[in-house]
Each structure stands twice: as structure tokens, then as C-alpha cells.
N, C-alpha and C positions, 0 to 999 in steps of 0.2 A: 660696337654691337655685341661683342663676345661676352660681355658681362650681364647682358639682359637675361631675365628669367621669364620663360614662356609658360603661361598658366591658363587653365580654363577659368571661367567665371562661375563660382559656386554660390549657392544660397547659404548665408551664415556659415562660412567655411569652417572646417575642423581646425583644431589647434595646429596640427601638423602642416597645414597650408602656410601658416604664418611662421612656423619654425623654418620651413624651406626658404621663405622670403628673407628672414633674418640671417640665415646661414649663408645665403648667396651674397648678401651685402651689396646688391645692385641698387643704384639710385632710380632705376626704371623697371617697371613691371610691364610686360607685354601680354595683353589679354587676347586669347584666341577667340575671335568672333565668327570665323568662317568654318569651324569644324562642324561635322554633322552632329546633331543633337544626340546625346547618349542617354538611353533609358537607365533607370535605377542607379543613378549616379548622384553625386553631391550637387549637381547643377540645379536640382529641384528638391534636394533632401538635406535636412539638418538634424543632428542628434542632440537631444538635451537630456539632462538627468531630472527625473521626477521622483516622487515618493514611491512609485511603483516600478522604478527602474528606468531604462533608456526608452525615450519616446522619439519616434521619427516624425518630424514636421515636414510635410510634403506639399510643395506648391503645384496645384493642378495646372495643366497646360491645355491649349486647344489642339486637338489632334486632327490633322488634315489627312488627305489621301496619299500625299507623298511620303515615302519612307525616309528619304534622306533630306532633311531640312537643315539649313545652316542655323547655328545657335542664335545668331542675331535676328532671325526671322521667327523664332518661337514666341507665340503669344501666350499670355497668362489667361487662364480661364476663371471668370468671376461668376459662374452660374451658381456656385455655392459660396457661402460667406466664410471662406477659409481664413481670411485676414483676421476676423474676430476670433476664430478658434485658435489660431496660432498665437495671437496676442494674449488670449486668456490662458493658454498653456504656459507661455513664458512667465506671465504674472504668477500663476499658481506654483510653478517650479522655483521661481527665484525671488519672490516677494520678500522672503526672509533672509536673502543673501546680503552680505555687507554693502554691496555697491549697486544693487538694482536701481534704486531711486536716483542714484548719481547719473546713470545713463538712460533712464526710462524715457525722458522726453525725446532724446536723440533717436531712439529706435522706434518709438511709437509712430513716427511719421510714415514708416513703411507699411503700417497696418491701418492707416487712416486715409491715405490717398492711393490711387491706383496707377500702376505703370502698365502700359500696353504690352511691352516686350520683356521677357524674362532676363535677357542679357542686360538691358538697361537697369532693371531692378537690382540684379546681382552686382552690377558695376557700381551703382550708387551706394549700396551697402558696403562694398569693399572700401570705397573712399572714406566712409564714416569710421569703419573699424580701424583702418590704418591711422586715422586721426586719433582715435581713442587709445591706440597702442603707441602713440607718439612716434610713428614711423613715417618720416617725411619722404615719400616716394612719389614719383610721377607715374601715372598710368597711361600707357599707350595701347592702341588697338592694332591688330594685324590688318593689313590691307588685302590680303588673300590668305588662303590656307598655308600655313608655314610648313615647308618641307625641308628647308636647309638646316644644317646643324651648326649654326653660328651663334647659338645661345643655349643656355641650360633649359632643356625641354622636360617638364614634368607634367605634361597634359594628361598622361594616362597613369601616373604613378600613385595618385591618391584616390582611392575608390572604396566604397563601403563593403564590397564583396571580395576584396583582396587583402593580402597581409598588410599589417600596419606599416605605413611609410616611415613612422618614427617610433619604433618599438621601445626605445629607452626613455620615453617622455617622463620627466620628473613629476612627482605627485604634488598636488596643491590641495588646499582645503576645499571641500565640496559640501553643500548643504546636507545631502543625504548620505554622506560617507559612512556614518555609523551603521546605516541600514544595508548599504550595498557594497561598501569598500570603495576604493578610488576607481573611477571609471575614466579610462584614458581616451584621448582624441575625440572628445565631444565637440560640439560647435564652440567656436572661440568665445561666444557670448557666455558660456559656462565659466570660462577663465576670467573674462572681464567682470562679470557680476560678482564673482567670488573674490577676486584679487585686485580689481580696480587699477589704479595707477602703477601697481607693481607687476602687472600682467606681463609686460615685455621681458622681465627678468626670467620668466619661466619658459621662454622660447629658446 
């Protein structure tokens, strides 16, 4: 159990999330499903590079009366057609990237059908991304909120409002690099759409 990596379930996680997975070298990822939902985190937010700079894609959720709701119980809000807007943003940002068409059908499924719960949505995306990165890992779920320190715990380490988890991230080609320079630690789809099968080597 000591080699397991304890992670939150993020929406289209940043590159540093997969850097941590690769560096740990564990065959098993332990996803925390009993943590209290954290606002303004990568659980509902992904950063992509566009012609105008960084764009945040945010998955809306159903807000209940309770303040502390387990991540596994957070429902996605479909009152507005955010799926269409997110997919349009991804198409606009990456249509000219070398590998967007290579992965397009795989990712489109997440914007064509609905998941009731945010955790399930994020978990399914993680499974696809690991497959795209050729990282053969098992995903397990916590049975209760993990409090013991018998695994590598990075649940709070990667956050959009904190210092970068991986400040020395190597640069790779990005579509709008000539306009904005290299933008580090965007969503891993930025790496995949620009580098394709070579993406893993940049982790």
C-alpha cells in the first residue's frame, strides 16, 4: 500500500498531475471520493491555451444547501449547455494542433452524453487520458476519507491558486506559442493535442 498515490479527481487535469503519477511509479492510483468538494479547484476547472491566452473551462455543478458535500455526491448542472461550449472551445483552440483529430473522437464522448456525477465524469476522463498516455495503471477508490499516511498524498498539492507543483516543467510546442510564449501546466489535453504519442516523454 505504501507505493500508492492518493489523488483527487480533476476535470481534464493539468500536466503536473500526470508528472506526479509518472514520478511516483505506482501501478495503482487511489482516487479520493469522500473528500469535501473544494471550490475553485481543478475538480471543476481546466486551463487551455487559446488565441487570446489562457481560458478556464468550468464544469457547473448543482449547489445544494449543505456546505460540506462529499466529492462523490456532487452532481453536474446541465441547465446551460456547457458541454457544447467546452467542446467548441477545445475545437477552436486545438483544431490546428498536430494531434487533435487523432484524439477527437475519444474526447467528444464526454461532451455528447451526460454523466450525473462530477466524480464519475472526472474518473472516466482520467481512464481515457491514462490510456492515451500509454500509462497502464489501475484506478482504485477510497472507501472512506483517507487520514492515514501510508501512501503518497498529493490531494492538496495541485491547485490553480497556489504555487506550481512542477515549476521546472519542460517546454513543448504549443499552437499559440509565438503569440504568448510557452504556457506551463495547462490541461494535459494541451500536451496530448500538440505532442500526441510523444506526450509521455514530457512528463
